[in-house]
N, CA and C atoms as a LAMMPS dump frame, in Angstrom:
ITEM: TIMESTEP
0
ITEM: NUMBER OF ATOMS
336
ITEM: BOX BOUNDS ff ff ff
-5.0000000000000000e+02 5.0000000000000000e+02
-5.0000000000000000e+02 5.0000000000000000e+02
-5.0000000000000000e+02 5.0000000000000000e+02
ITEM: ATOMS id mol type element x y z
1 1 1 N -253.805 -112.998 -322.007
2 1 2 C -252.29 -113.477 -321.13
3 1 3 C -251.409 -113.319 -322.394
4 2 1 N -250.12 -112.491 -321.883
5 2 2 C -249.121 -112.598 -322.265
6 2 3 C -247.778 -113.849 -322.205
7 3 1 N -247.909 -114.331 -322.951
8 3 2 C -246.846 -115.497 -323.089
9 3 3 C -245.674 -115.702 -324.015
10 4 1 N -244.181 -115.831 -323.307
11 4 2 C -243.178 -115.51 -323.93
12 4 3 C -242.862 -116.897 -324.534
13 5 1 N -242.45 -116.961 -325.688
14 5 2 C -241.971 -117.895 -326.413
15 5 3 C -240.376 -118.026 -326.701
16 6 1 N -239.803 -119.085 -326.397
17 6 2 C -238.191 -118.854 -326.725
18 6 3 C -237.795 -120.273 -327.679
19 7 1 N -236.939 -120.052 -328.633
20 7 2 C -237.236 -121.106 -329.366
21 7 3 C -235.742 -121.154 -330.021
22 8 1 N -235.258 -122.116 -330.982
23 8 2 C -234.011 -122.22 -331.435
24 8 3 C -234.577 -121.898 -332.887
25 9 1 N -233.676 -121.455 -333.512
26 9 2 C -233.847 -120.817 -334.783
27 9 3 C -232.96 -121.559 -335.634
28 10 1 N -233.287 -122.679 -336.007
29 10 2 C -232.235 -123.426 -336.949
30 10 3 C -231.623 -122.791 -338.08
31 11 1 N -232.179 -122.295 -338.703
32 11 2 C -231.655 -121.429 -339.903
33 11 3 C -230.584 -120.676 -339.57
34 12 1 N -230.338 -120.18 -338.336
35 12 2 C -229.654 -119.106 -338.24
36 12 3 C -228.868 -119.911 -337.086
37 13 1 N -229.107 -120.818 -335.99
38 13 2 C -228.388 -121.583 -335.441
39 13 3 C -228.166 -120.636 -334.134
40 14 1 N -229.291 -120.177 -334.005
41 14 2 C -229.317 -119.14 -332.871
42 14 3 C -230.399 -118.74 -331.765
43 15 1 N -230.527 -118.666 -330.621
44 15 2 C -232.055 -118.79 -329.557
45 15 3 C -232.271 -117.499 -329.937
46 16 1 N -234.035 -117.631 -329.902
47 16 2 C -234.667 -116.277 -329.984
48 16 3 C -235.53 -116.488 -329.001
49 17 1 N -235.878 -115.115 -328.529
50 17 2 C -237.034 -114.83 -327.756
51 17 3 C -236.911 -113.679 -326.793
52 18 1 N -237.721 -113.044 -325.957
53 18 2 C -237.791 -112.206 -325.264
54 18 3 C -236.337 -111.901 -324.454
55 19 1 N -235.803 -110.645 -324.673
56 19 2 C -234.831 -110.42 -323.839
57 19 3 C -233.721 -111.232 -324.296
58 20 1 N -233.457 -111.932 -325.373
59 20 2 C -232.318 -112.575 -326.049
60 20 3 C -231.841 -111.904 -326.878
61 21 1 N -230.415 -111.811 -326.194
62 21 2 C -229.461 -110.773 -327.147
63 21 3 C -228.935 -111.543 -328.359
64 22 1 N -227.937 -111.115 -329.174
65 22 2 C -227.446 -111.627 -330.061
66 22 3 C -226.715 -112.937 -329.286
67 23 1 N -226.659 -114.191 -330.266
68 23 2 C -225.917 -115.187 -329.495
69 23 3 C -225.302 -115.728 -330.661
70 24 1 N -224.436 -116.815 -330.304
71 24 2 C -223.512 -117.29 -331.275
72 24 3 C -223.402 -119.084 -330.396
73 25 1 N -223.58 -119.886 -331.305
74 25 2 C -223.352 -121.426 -330.675
75 25 3 C -221.957 -121.796 -330.401
76 26 1 N -221.669 -122.197 -329.36
77 26 2 C -220.402 -122.564 -328.93
78 26 3 C -220.066 -124.133 -329.846
79 27 1 N -219.359 -124.52 -330.537
80 27 2 C -219.151 -125.534 -331.44
81 27 3 C -218.367 -126.418 -330.165
82 28 1 N -218.733 -127.4 -329.278
83 28 2 C -217.692 -128.02 -328.585
84 28 3 C -218.677 -128.885 -327.656
85 29 1 N -218.136 -129.987 -327.442
86 29 2 C -218.687 -130.983 -326.786
87 29 3 C -218.21 -131.199 -325.255
88 30 1 N -219.11 -130.729 -324.103
89 30 2 C -218.878 -130.454 -323.114
90 30 3 C -218.836 -131.77 -321.945
91 31 1 N -218.054 -132.164 -321.257
92 31 2 C -218.245 -132.931 -320.299
93 31 3 C -219.318 -132.919 -319.356
94 32 1 N -219.88 -133.822 -318.191
95 32 2 C -220.744 -133.384 -317.419
96 32 3 C -220.287 -132.575 -316.435
97 33 1 N -219.019 -132.47 -315.911
98 33 2 C -218.548 -131.832 -315.075
99 33 3 C -218.515 -130.272 -315.474
100 34 1 N -218.412 -130.267 -316.873
101 34 2 C -218.307 -128.477 -317.72
102 34 3 C -219.78 -128.208 -317.412
103 35 1 N -220.696 -129.062 -317.705
104 35 2 C -222.219 -128.94 -317.799
105 35 3 C -222.586 -128.378 -316.355
106 36 1 N -222.089 -128.963 -315.504
107 36 2 C -222.453 -128.498 -314.293
108 36 3 C -221.96 -127.145 -313.98
109 37 1 N -220.515 -126.854 -314.088
110 37 2 C -220.095 -125.725 -313.468
111 37 3 C -220.916 -124.12 -314.733
112 38 1 N -221.356 -124.734 -315.956
113 38 2 C -221.975 -123.771 -316.34
114 38 3 C -222.982 -123.309 -315.8
115 39 1 N -223.916 -124.341 -315.288
116 39 2 C -225.139 -124.271 -314.546
117 39 3 C -225.121 -123.185 -313.281
118 40 1 N -223.967 -123.359 -312.927
119 40 2 C -223.945 -122.511 -311.477
120 40 3 C -223.334 -121.22 -312.045
121 41 1 N -223.043 -120.965 -312.994
122 41 2 C -222.408 -119.957 -313.361
123 41 3 C -223.762 -118.637 -313.501
124 42 1 N -223.13 -117.505 -312.972
125 42 2 C -224.112 -116.276 -312.332
126 42 3 C -224.801 -115.89 -313.557
127 43 1 N -224.288 -115.795 -314.726
128 43 2 C -225.191 -114.944 -315.781
129 43 3 C -225.558 -116.166 -316.904
130 44 1 N -226.342 -117.469 -316.368
131 44 2 C -226.509 -118.375 -317.561
132 44 3 C -228.093 -118.435 -317.553
133 45 1 N -228.681 -118.443 -318.812
134 45 2 C -230.315 -118.782 -319.196
135 45 3 C -230.122 -120.133 -319.373
136 46 1 N -231.063 -120.753 -318.941
137 46 2 C -231.419 -122.447 -318.486
138 46 3 C -232.592 -122.855 -319.501
139 47 1 N -232.818 -123.641 -320.348
140 47 2 C -233.929 -124.225 -320.963
141 47 3 C -233.841 -125.626 -321.28
142 48 1 N -235.133 -126.324 -321.38
143 48 2 C -235.054 -127.633 -321.861
144 48 3 C -235.912 -127.524 -323.17
145 49 1 N -235.592 -128.226 -324.359
146 49 2 C -236.305 -128.543 -325.298
147 49 3 C -236.78 -129.511 -325.414
148 50 1 N -237.995 -129.839 -325.028
149 50 2 C -238.846 -130.964 -325.302
150 50 3 C -239.269 -131.372 -326.696
151 51 1 N -239.539 -130.432 -327.211
152 51 2 C -240.347 -130.73 -328.974
153 51 3 C -240.361 -129.643 -329.923
154 52 1 N -239.734 -129.89 -330.996
155 52 2 C -239.964 -128.735 -332.247
156 52 3 C -239.147 -127.546 -331.657
157 53 1 N -238.047 -127.553 -330.76
158 53 2 C -236.973 -126.431 -330.714
159 53 3 C -237.527 -125.326 -329.735
160 54 1 N -238.831 -125.754 -329.477
161 54 2 C -240.041 -124.729 -328.68
162 54 3 C -238.977 -124.958 -326.998
163 55 1 N -238.538 -123.973 -326.453
164 55 2 C -237.868 -123.96 -325.119
165 55 3 C -238.554 -123.626 -323.836
166 56 1 N -238.147 -124.42 -322.986
167 56 2 C -239.149 -124.188 -321.998
168 56 3 C -238.088 -123.818 -320.781
169 57 1 N -237.91 -122.379 -320.048
170 57 2 C -237.234 -121.902 -319.077
171 57 3 C -236.929 -122.711 -318.021
172 58 1 N -236.152 -123.117 -317.28
173 58 2 C -236.029 -123.85 -316.108
174 58 3 C -235.091 -123.249 -314.999
175 59 1 N -235.687 -123.086 -313.821
176 59 2 C -234.777 -122.342 -312.926
177 59 3 C -233.457 -123.056 -312.543
178 60 1 N -232.525 -122.413 -312.107
179 60 2 C -231.315 -123.099 -311.552
180 60 3 C -231.88 -123.648 -310.556
181 61 1 N -232.358 -123.085 -309.399
182 61 2 C -232.676 -124.029 -308.332
183 61 3 C -233.322 -125.396 -308.939
184 62 1 N -234.223 -125.266 -309.501
185 62 2 C -235.314 -126.631 -309.893
186 62 3 C -234.213 -127.629 -310.765
187 63 1 N -233.056 -127.347 -311.558
188 63 2 C -232.419 -127.506 -312.012
189 63 3 C -231.427 -128.505 -311.266
190 64 1 N -230.783 -127.874 -310.684
191 64 2 C -230.058 -128.846 -309.387
192 64 3 C -231.03 -129.156 -308.484
193 65 1 N -232.245 -129.305 -308.294
194 65 2 C -232.647 -129.833 -307.508
195 65 3 C -232.842 -131.18 -307.825
196 66 1 N -233.008 -131.267 -309.053
197 66 2 C -233.47 -132.442 -310.155
198 66 3 C -232.15 -133.492 -310.59
199 67 1 N -231.121 -132.481 -310.778
200 67 2 C -229.501 -132.888 -311.202
201 67 3 C -229.672 -134.069 -310.736
202 68 1 N -229.293 -134.687 -309.453
203 68 2 C -229.003 -136.2 -309.466
204 68 3 C -229.862 -137.176 -309.919
205 69 1 N -231.12 -136.806 -309.682
206 69 2 C -232.443 -138.158 -309.936
207 69 3 C -232.603 -137.897 -311.811
208 70 1 N -232.703 -136.946 -312.778
209 70 2 C -233.255 -136.564 -313.456
210 70 3 C -232.215 -136.057 -314.774
211 71 1 N -231.257 -135.506 -314.369
212 71 2 C -230.288 -135.119 -315.351
213 71 3 C -228.778 -135.712 -315.488
214 72 1 N -228.037 -136.019 -314.503
215 72 2 C -226.702 -136.258 -314.43
216 72 3 C -226.824 -137.551 -315.369
217 73 1 N -227.663 -138.466 -314.853
218 73 2 C -227.16 -139.886 -315.723
219 73 3 C -227.518 -140.067 -317.016
220 74 1 N -228.419 -138.936 -317.196
221 74 2 C -229.161 -139.085 -318.467
222 74 3 C -228.649 -137.667 -319.642
223 75 1 N -227.472 -137.497 -319.508
224 75 2 C -226.936 -136.258 -320.184
225 75 3 C -226.04 -137.322 -321.25
226 76 1 N -226.188 -136.999 -322.424
227 76 2 C -225.452 -137.259 -323.729
228 76 3 C -224.147 -136.647 -323.929
229 77 1 N -223.127 -137.104 -323.712
230 77 2 C -221.793 -136.513 -324.221
231 77 3 C -221.139 -136.107 -325.419
232 78 1 N -222.044 -137.316 -326.226
233 78 2 C -221.604 -137.488 -327.33
234 78 3 C -222.645 -137.079 -328.433
235 79 1 N -222.177 -136.986 -329.787
236 79 2 C -222.651 -136.647 -331.015
237 79 3 C -223.905 -137.365 -331.003
238 80 1 N -223.785 -138.399 -331.085
239 80 2 C -224.972 -139.716 -331.272
240 80 3 C -225.395 -140.291 -329.7
241 81 1 N -226.331 -141.101 -330.267
242 81 2 C -227.128 -141.593 -329.078
243 81 3 C -228.383 -142.428 -329.104
244 82 1 N -228.527 -143.538 -328.416
245 82 2 C -230.033 -144.345 -328.518
246 82 3 C -230.473 -144.262 -326.808
247 83 1 N -231.815 -144.021 -327.072
248 83 2 C -232.605 -143.999 -325.655
249 83 3 C -232.721 -145.421 -325.296
250 84 1 N -232.332 -146.452 -325.815
251 84 2 C -232.27 -147.642 -325.525
252 84 3 C -231.098 -147.966 -324.568
253 85 1 N -229.628 -147.35 -324.738
254 85 2 C -228.783 -147.064 -323.887
255 85 3 C -228.663 -146.413 -322.492
256 86 1 N -230.071 -145.864 -321.984
257 86 2 C -230.186 -145.046 -321.101
258 86 3 C -231.617 -145.832 -319.79
259 87 1 N -231.35 -146.039 -318.924
260 87 2 C -232.404 -147.071 -318.158
261 87 3 C -233.572 -146.386 -318.322
262 88 1 N -233.719 -145.142 -318.239
263 88 2 C -234.597 -144.185 -317.929
264 88 3 C -235.691 -144.029 -319.255
265 89 1 N -234.919 -144.256 -320.361
266 89 2 C -235.532 -144.309 -321.685
267 89 3 C -235.562 -143.013 -322.36
268 90 1 N -234.724 -142.397 -321.753
269 90 2 C -234.498 -140.616 -322.464
270 90 3 C -233.382 -140.44 -321.975
271 91 1 N -232.686 -139.131 -322.665
272 91 2 C -231.225 -138.914 -322.457
273 91 3 C -231.421 -137.109 -322.97
274 92 1 N -230.731 -136.303 -322.71
275 92 2 C -230.36 -134.954 -323.238
276 92 3 C -229.026 -134.879 -323.949
277 93 1 N -229.441 -134.01 -324.937
278 93 2 C -228.428 -133.495 -325.81
279 93 3 C -228.048 -132.205 -325.028
280 94 1 N -226.772 -131.967 -325.062
281 94 2 C -226.489 -130.35 -324.195
282 94 3 C -226.019 -129.436 -325.058
283 95 1 N -226.484 -128.312 -325.555
284 95 2 C -225.896 -127.045 -326.697
285 95 3 C -225.9 -125.755 -325.828
286 96 1 N -224.949 -125.179 -325.853
287 96 2 C -224.553 -123.876 -325.324
288 96 3 C -224.053 -123.08 -326.558
289 97 1 N -225.035 -121.391 -325.813
290 97 2 C -224.775 -120.254 -326.653
291 97 3 C -223.814 -119.375 -325.924
292 98 1 N -223.135 -118.472 -326.579
293 98 2 C -222.491 -117.453 -325.451
294 98 3 C -223.604 -116.11 -326.308
295 99 1 N -223.778 -115.287 -325.142
296 99 2 C -224.796 -114.161 -325.408
297 99 3 C -223.776 -113.173 -324.582
298 100 1 N -223.419 -112.157 -325.702
299 100 2 C -222.539 -110.863 -324.895
300 100 3 C -221.276 -111.238 -324.256
301 101 1 N -220.728 -110.714 -323.437
302 101 2 C -219.414 -111.076 -322.983
303 101 3 C -219.544 -112.181 -322.183
304 102 1 N -220.375 -112.187 -321.08
305 102 2 C -220.546 -112.832 -320.128
306 102 3 C -221.725 -114.366 -320.099
307 103 1 N -222.638 -113.959 -320.592
308 103 2 C -223.889 -114.855 -320.326
309 103 3 C -223.647 -115.982 -321.437
310 104 1 N -224.025 -116.917 -321.407
311 104 2 C -224.54 -118.058 -321.612
312 104 3 C -225.919 -118.562 -321.618
313 105 1 N -226.386 -119.087 -322.491
314 105 2 C -227.229 -120.042 -322.7
315 105 3 C -227.094 -121.633 -322.583
316 106 1 N -227.471 -122.367 -321.536
317 106 2 C -227.528 -123.687 -321.83
318 106 3 C -229.113 -124.596 -322.222
319 107 1 N -228.794 -125.379 -323.383
320 107 2 C -230.206 -125.757 -323.497
321 107 3 C -229.811 -127.367 -323.424
322 108 1 N -230.851 -127.952 -322.748
323 108 2 C -231.295 -129.324 -322.675
324 108 3 C -232.199 -130.16 -323.422
325 109 1 N -231.702 -130.598 -324.52
326 109 2 C -232.748 -131.225 -325.582
327 109 3 C -232.652 -132.482 -325.003
328 110 1 N -234.242 -132.713 -324.847
329 110 2 C -234.873 -133.963 -324.425
330 110 3 C -235.07 -134.801 -325.732
331 111 1 N -234.143 -136.281 -325.635
332 111 2 C -234.639 -137.544 -326.643
333 111 3 C -235.206 -138.187 -325.998
334 112 1 N -236.374 -139.077 -326.638
335 112 2 C -236.933 -139.867 -325.825
336 112 3 C -237.853 -140.915 -327.073
């Protein structure tokens, strides 16, 4: 069985994995509206980081289907946060990498 792995290489601050080209982290805090717009872009790769920087791909349709219930009210747009501040006991930090001219990588890092 062939399993593909995607991960954040912390030493280089880059995303690594199959078919992931050279990329650079965008050092910016995004608003919830900007994050939603990024998700809807045609050339975007979406991942959830649940543990140890190992990334799980998530399809755009799946993420948008869960947007109102699981994501929008649990996104932390600050550089700090506490799970106690969130009703569900978890939140996501959002990081974005630029890959090539148009493509972007959006990572939802789960904190619980």
